[in-house]
N, C-alpha and C positions, 0 to 999 in steps of 0.2 A: 210334680211332671209324670205321668203315670210310669209303672215301669213295665218289664215284660213277663212273662209269665214264671219264664228261667231265673229271672231275677230275682223275683219275690220268691220261689221253690228252697232258690239258693241259699238269699239272706233266712229263710226260715231255715233250713237243715243248717247253719250256721248255729243257729240260734241253739238251737236243739241238744247240736253238739259240742257247744259250750256246755249246757245243763250235765250232757252226760260225762263230761270228765270236772267237772270242777273241782278244786278241793285235789286233788292228784297231782304228785311232783311233777315243778313245767318242764324239764325237760324230756320226761317222757309222753307227754300235753303235746311238746311240739311235733315229736316221733310220729304222732298218729296222723299231722297231715300229712304226712309222707305217702305218695301214690300204690300201691301193689297194682300187680298185674292180674287183671282177669286173665282166669278162663276155661275150658269148657271138659267134661268129663273126658279128653282125649288130649288136652295140654297145650289144646291151639289158643295164641291170645285173642281175647274178645273183646281188652279194652284196659281203662284204670277203675279204679275208684283209691279212696283216701283212705287211711285205716280204720281210722273210726267207724266209718259206713261200712266197708267191709267187715268187720269186727264185733256189729251190733243187730241185736233183735236175732232171724235164723243165719245171718251171716250168708256171704257171698264167694262162692266157691273161687280162690287166688290160690296162687302162686307160691310155696314155699323152700325154704332148704333145713334139713337138718344134718349138719357135720359133725364127727365124728372123728379127734381125731388118736390114734392109739401110739402109746410107745413102744420103747425097745423091749419092755417085758409085757406087751401085748394089753398094758392096762389098759383103759378109758379113760378122757378125761374127762370129767360130770361138772355142773352147775348146778348152784344154786339160786331161781331168779330173786332179785331183791326185793323186799316186801313191798316197795313200792312200783313195783311195776303196775300195769295195771289190769291187763290178763296176766291170768294163772300167779300170783307173787306167793314166792315162798315154796314155791315145788321147783325139784329136781329133776333137770333135763341132761341130754345128750351135751354135750362141747358148745357147742351155738346153736340155737334155733331162731330164725327169720326169714325174711322174702326179700326175695329181687325186687324192684322197685323197675317202675314203669318210665326207665333213662335207656337211650340209647345203648351202651353198652353192657346193659345188662338185660335187655330184652332178647340177646344174641342170644337163644338156646337152639338151634338150630344144626351147627355141626359143632360135637364135642361139650354140647350146655355150659359156654365159656361163657353165657351173662350170669347163670345161675353160683358159677363157682368165683368169679368177681364179687359177688356178693356178697359171697362167704370169706372171702379175703377182705372186705371192706368193715365186715360184724367183726369181726376175728378183733381188728385193730380194733375198731370203739367194744366191745365187749370185755377181751380178754386185757387188748393191747401188745399185744403181737402185731409189731414189725410189718408193716403194709408189705415191705417185698421179704421175709421171709417165708411165703408160700409161691409158686407158680400155679397158673393154671394146671400144668400138667403134674402135680403131685395129689390132684385131687382125685378122685374116684368118684365118678356114678355109678353108685349100685344097683337102688333100684327107683320108683316110687312109688308112693302111696296116696290115697284118698281117704277119708275124715271129717268127722264133724265132732266138737267137744264144747264141751256146753260151759262153762265157768261161773255166770253166775245167770240171774235174769236179765241182763240187761249183754253180756259177753260172751264171745264165743268163739271158735274156732271152724272155721271150713275150707280146708287145704288140701291142694294138689301139693304134695312134701316129695322132695327130693332128697334122698338118703343120700346121702355123700363122705366118700371114707378116705382119711389120711395119716399117714405117718407121719409121727415128731420128726422136729429139723433140731442135730444138738445145741443150733443154736436160738435154738426158739425161746425163747422169754415170756412167760405171765405178768401178769400186771392185771387184775381183776378190778372195771373199771363199777362201782359200788354204789354209781348209781346205776346198773343194771346186773351185778349176780353180790351173790352177798358169800358165796363162800364155793371153792371148786377142791375136786379129791380126784385123785387117780384110784382107779376103781377095777379090779380081774375080771375074770368071766361069773368065775365063783363067787367072788363079793357078788356083785349083782345078783346074782341066780337067788341066791340067799336072801338079801334086799330083798328081791319080788318077791321071795315067796312068806316073806314075815306080815303081821297082820302090819299095817299103815299107823304110825304114831306122830302126832304132832312133831312138825318139824324135817320130818323123812316121806312125806307125799310127791309120787314121783310121776310128774305128768302124762297126759292119759296120749300122747302123740308118743313119747317114747316108750313109754310100757309096751303101748303095739311094736316100734320100733324093736325093742328087750324078747318079746316076746317071738318074736313070730319073724321076724328078719338079722337080728345080730348072730343067733344062731349057725345061719347057713355057712355066715363067714366068719366070724371070730378064729375058725381054725386055717383060718388060709390067708391072712391077714395079707402074707406075701404076694399072691396070686393076684390081688386086686385088681390090675389093667384087666385082667383075661376074663371078670369074672361077673362086667356090666350087664344087665338083662333088660329087656325094653318094657315090663311087662308095668301095668300099673295095679295097684293092689287093694282093689273097695272096699276096706273094714269098715261103711257105713259109721254111725252116729257109738260114739261112746260116751260112758261115765269118767269122771277122773278118776274112779278106781273100781276098773274091770272085773277084777278075778273076786274081790270083797264085795257082801254086802253091808254100805254104810249105811249110818241113823240117813235120812236123807232131809233132816232136818237144819246139815251143816250145809247143803248144797243148794245152797239159793232157792228161791218162792217157784222160774218156775218147774227145777224136779221135784220140791214136794206137792206140787200140783199134780204132775202126772204119776206121780207114784199113787194117791188118791183117787185119780180121776175113772180108773177101769170098775174100785169098788161101785161107785156113785152109780154112773153110768148102768153099772148092770143091775139095780134095785130102780132104775128110774124106768129102763126098756120094759124091764119083770112089770111093772106095775102098772106102767101103758098098755101091757099088749093085753089087758084082764077083759078085754071092749071083744066083746063078740061081732060086732061091727064093726067089719073090714074096713070101710070107710074111714068109719068115725073114728079105728084106730091110728090108720094113716096122717091123719092129718093132727092129731095129736104127736106127732113122733116127728111131724116136719123140720119144727124146730129145732129138734134134740141129734136130729140124721142133721142138720147141719153144721153141727163140732160147735165149739167154747173150749174154755178154760174151766170153766163149773167153777170158778172162784166164790158163787156165795154156796153152791152147792158144799164144796171142802172147807169154806171157812169156819164154820162151827166145830169139823176136827180140829184144825191146827190151833183155835185156841182156846179146846179143851187141851192139848196136848202142852200148850205153852205154860197154863194156870195151872192144871190138875191132872187127872189121869185119860185118858182117851180110851173109848174102845168101840164096839161095832155098832152100837147104835150110833152113833153120831153119822155114822155113816145111809140107817134110817133118815134119821133128820134130815140129813143133808140134801137128796132122793127128794122130801117132801115139798120142802122149800124152794130146791131149780126145778118142779115140774110148775110148781106157785109161781116163779117168776116165768117161766115160761107162758103159763097161763095167762099173764099180765098181757104180756107181749101182742100174742096173738090178739086181743080186746083190744088193747093200744094201738095194732096197727092199724085195725077196722076203723077207733075212733079218727087216729090222725089220718087217716085215707093212706097210709105210707107203702108202697106196690112192692117193694124191696124189704127184705130182711138178713143179715149175715149173705148176704152175694147171691138170694133165689128167692128166688116169689115168696110173701109174704104167705099166710094161711089163704086167704081168704080170696086170695088172685090161683093160688095154685088148685084151691079147692070153689068153696065158693063161701059167700057171707052168711049163710044159715050155717052151712059144716063149718065155717070157723069161730062161732060165736060158740056152737054147741057143742065144739072140741073142749073151747078154757072152759067150759061151765064144767061138762065133766074132766078136766084136768085136776079143775078144785075138788072136786071129789073125791078123786083118786090120791092129792096130797096128804087130804085127813086121814084114806083106809089105809096107806100107809102107814103111820105112824100110828094106829089102831091097830094092828096087825103085827110092830114091832114083839119081840119078846125081851127087850134092851132095858124098856119104860118100865118101872113101878105105878103104882095111883097118882103121888104126889107128883111125878115127876110128869106123867102123862095128863094132869090138870094143867100143871103151868103154862106145857109147850101148846093146847087147846088152846090158852086164855091169849098167850104171846103170839101166837101166830095167825089168830082170829084178829086180833087189833093190827097186826102187822099187814092185814090186805085187808080191812077196813083204811087205814090210814095211807095204804097207797092209792087204794080208789078214791078218796075226800086229794089226795094232791092231784089227782087225776085229772077230776074233776075240775078243781082248781087250776088246772093248767089250761084247759078245755074254754074255764071261764075270760082265760087273758084275752083268748082272741078277740073276743068281744069289745075290748078295751082299747085304747090308745094307749092309755098310760097306766104302766105297774109300776112298783115301787120295789127296790132292793128287798127291802124287809119279806113282801110279801113272795118274793120269788124263793129266797132261801126257805121260805116258810113250806113253799108248797114242793120244794126233791127234796126239803126234809121226811117229808111224809112219801111220794112219790119213787125217793129211789134210795135214801139213805136210812128210812125203816127196815129194808130188807137187809142193807149191812148191820144195823144194829141189832136187829133181832137173830144173826147169825153168831153175834158175840155174846150174845147175854144168852142164850140156848145154849151155845159152847163152853161157857164159862160156869154154868146152871150144872150143866151133865157131869161138868169135870168134877163136881164136891168144892170148887171155889167158893170162900166166904161172898158172905152177902157186898161188902166195899170191895172185894174184886169183881166182881159181878158188874157192880156198877160201874168203875171201872172201861171194863173191856166195850159197858154198851154206851157210855162217852167214846172209848175209840171206835165202836164201830160208827157212829155219826158222823162223825170229823170224818172218815175216810170214806163214808156214803157221799158225803159233798162234797169232799175235794176229786170225787170220782167224776161226779156229776157236770163239773166245773171243768173237770179233762177233759170230759166227752164233749161239752160245748165248745172248744176253746179247738177240738180235734173236727169236729163236724165244721165248723171256718176255716180250719187252717190245711184241711186233707184234702184227698183227691177222690174220685169216686169209686178206682180200681180198692184202692185201700180200703175204705171205711165199708163198702159192698152197699152201697145207698149212693145219691146224687150228692155232690158236694156240695155245700152250706145250703143246704133240704131245711135249714134252720130259719137260714135269714131269709130266702124264696118265698117262703111258705107264712113268714112274720111272726116264728116264734119269738117269744120273749124271754131268751135268754139273759144272762146279765150283761156278755157284752153288747145283746140291740138295744138293753134300759137304759147302759151307759152308753152307748154310743147317741140315741135319741134325746138324749138331756147334752147336747153337743153341738156345737156351732155348723147350723148343716149347710151354709157353702161349702164346709169340707168334707164334708159327705153327699154328696149329689149323689154319688154313682149309689151308693148302700142303700139313701134313702128311694132312689128309681126300682131299685132290687129288691127289696127288704117288700116281704107280701106282697108281690107280684104275684107269685104262683105259677110262674114261668119256667116246667122244669127245665127245658132245653137251654135255661140260657148261656148266650159265649161265656168261655173257657177262660175268657181274658176278662171280657167284664168281670167275671166273678172276682180275677185275678186284681184291677183293680179297685174293687170293692173289700177286701183284706187288705192291701196296702192303703186304705182309708181308717178300715176300725185299727190297722198296726201305727197308722200315724196321730191319728184323735186319740191315745190311748187305751181305747178298748180293750183290744185284748188283754194289754200287761197287767188293766183293771183286772180281768178276771180272773189272769194267770196270780195277779201277788195273793186275791183271795185268795184263788185256793190252792197255794202258799201258804198263808196264817191258816187253815185248814188240815195240813198237812201236819206243820212245827206242832199244831193243840195234839192232832194223833199220836205225835211222838213223845210228848209231856205225860200224856194218859200209861203211855207205857215205860214211862221211866219212872211213874211209880212202886215197880211191880218188879221183883228179882229177874235179874237176867238170865239167860239160859238159851242153849242152841238154838230151841226152839220156839223159846221172844224172838228170838235175831228175826227167825224166819217172817213174824210178824213186820219186823222192824223193815224188813226188805221189803213187803207188799206193800208198808206203810211207803217205802219210796219209789216203788213199783207205781204209784198209781201217778208220780212227774214225770216219768220216761216214756209215760204210754204216747205221749205227743210224737213219740220218734217213730 
């Protein structure tokens, strides 16, 4: 029986969320299904969303609260979040920080912020064991509100409109921390906290980004006048934008996850790419070469050599030149691939041959390949031996990518393609570039031949996993998210691993798939495509491709397990895992 688009998407989302929280504490996982209150920048309620969905990716703005309990000595009760918290484990924060839920009693925030205060009372009991009748809503005071976004790692993020609440401790208040939520509590004076904030962060004493904002910008306004709390509420919503784990201190980005590491190197690589592509004396050609670059992107392949070098040896600025060269080559292949595959959209914007014309696109791709090698030749960071190695390895990569593309095109003329042929094709077309990034990064770091070989193998496995995940995303995503028509591989009849497996199954259970596969009808009804995805799921084809991706994911980790661990190596581990959550 066909399911609706909504139910299909819901089931896909559930599966993705299960993958994201796999291995975490069961109580913490259960709470991630609670529904938070979505708001706009004026704190108007827009709807609801599960915690897991609101806290992943770029995050969705939702209402939160941070309550601060002060004793009769004006000391603040702080907590250290438990190590098995899913977001921001092991960091110090205010007394309790959490979310009002999308339930009638906690939605009521018009009159006296009753809903948020009730949520605070509920969470104080759940986290600190403070009996629920200890505090009344009149005992809790809204001081101000703030907006911020803080990334925990490559998966989890807080994007909150936070209600800042103050209250005085009651003489009868009993505190019995729930070890599932809190590992430690302490009372701190204003002076103690000031000194803490000004010290270089050490392991075990990191302050949560939202509390650092509060401590540096809000607490000083009120700490000296706690007895006047009822009269000092303001209507302001303070917008602090994006903040890091430790705003006031420069920290090693290798300790802050893949996304932060990528962002920290992105400008250095892009500046080199833009500079190289600006050499052309022909402005139309220059614009065509920059078209895809201007469309954005994480620059993963460009930054990967630097990340590898940092993990296995020494990294220097020459790795940015290498990364820029590889990034330009990557975009050159995309320009030509879009022409050969007749794809009109790339990264949510017209492909180069659509935005300009076919001859200009072909010419731009050719020029980009030339510029990429110019970048290598002009870099002052490579000795003669390294330069020869880079030219040989990158030249081999371009040849392998071209061979893979040619093999991919030949599949379109065949009814039957084997799994082995497909994997060989993507090994060249996609994985070769990851392998090259990893191998050259290791070589330039001064790593041993054995380490270079291990990293090349890691790159191969990551690249294969990457392509299989791309296939899954194409089948299960939507056009808006993908930046191209959804299920385009199926419509165009591409021999992906999903399709290869499906074509070997009973055609009676894949009737819609067989009708749509290779039809070439881009405007295929979304409901029809949903039935196709449903058939691929029920036939086991989607799961088969997913399991194969997981195999390469495990093999990549086995490669890293052969090398010494370090914060920089952890970034590569996180990057390996990042491939498995891209489908979200």
